[in-house]
N, C-alpha and C positions, 0 to 999 in steps of 0.2 A: 504494500500500500504506500502510495506516495502522497505526501502532504504538500499541497500547493498554497502558495501565498506566504505572508509574513505571520509570525506568531503573534498572539495577542499581547498587548502591552498593558501593564497594570496602571490604573489611574493613581495619581498622587493624592488626590482628595476626593471625598464623596460628600456632596451637598444634599441634605434631606430636610424635610420639615419635621414638626414635632410628633407626627404620627409614628415615626421610626425611632424615637428616642427610647433606647433600651440599653441597659448596661451590657448585656451579653452581645448585642450587635456591635457596640463600640469596641469591646474586647476582641471580637472576631476580626473586625477591620484592622485594629492595631496589630494583631498577630500576622496579618497579611501585608503589613507595612503601608497601609492606606490611612491617611489622616481623616478622621470623621469630622465633618462640619454639619452636625445635626443640632437643630435648635432644641434647647432644653425647655421643658414645660415650665412656664412661669418666670423664666429668667431672661431669655433672649427675645428681643422684639422682632416683629415681622420684617422690618426693613433690612436687617443685616443679611439674612439668607434669602429673603424673598426675591431680591433682585436677580440672583443667580437662577433660582427656580423658575421665575416668570419667563426669563429668556429661553430656557429649555422648553418649557411648556408651550410658549408661543411658536417656537420653531417647529416642534412636533405637530402643532395644530396646522401650520402652513403646509407641511409635508402631507398630513392626512387629507388636505383638500385636493390632492392629486389622486384621482380615482384609481389609477393603476397601482399606486402604492398603498391604498387603503387596506387591501388584503394582498398578501404576497401571491400574485398569480404566476410569477415566473418560477420555474423549477430550478434553474441555475442561479446561484448566488451572484455570479458575474453580471448576469442580465439585470437582476434586481438592483445591484449597486449602480449599474449604468443608468437605469431609469431614475434612481434616487439622485444621481448627479445631474441629470437633465432637469429634474424637478427643482433642485436647488438653484441651478443656473437660471431657470425661468423665474423663480421667486426673486432672486437678486436683480434680474433685469427689470422686472415689474416695479420693484422698490426704487431702483435708480431712475426709472423713466418718469416717475412722478414729479 
């Protein structure tokens, strides 16, 4: 069996909201050398992590607007990634054309 493509890279940080605030999750992330940026219940305000979360959710919403990407119709990952690239290009073009 041949593995095609690059290996996965581990993220440096994980941004999450208060719903994921759990001591065990934080320990698991640290054991994998990932810095947890999870809002603690009652201590951190929405603005600190909300900015990062909102950007990701907005981008995913834009990509979900492309019907072809809504459900993964393509069998090959290369084709799906190509359509995701086309969708991202169109989104950027529309934003810049305004």
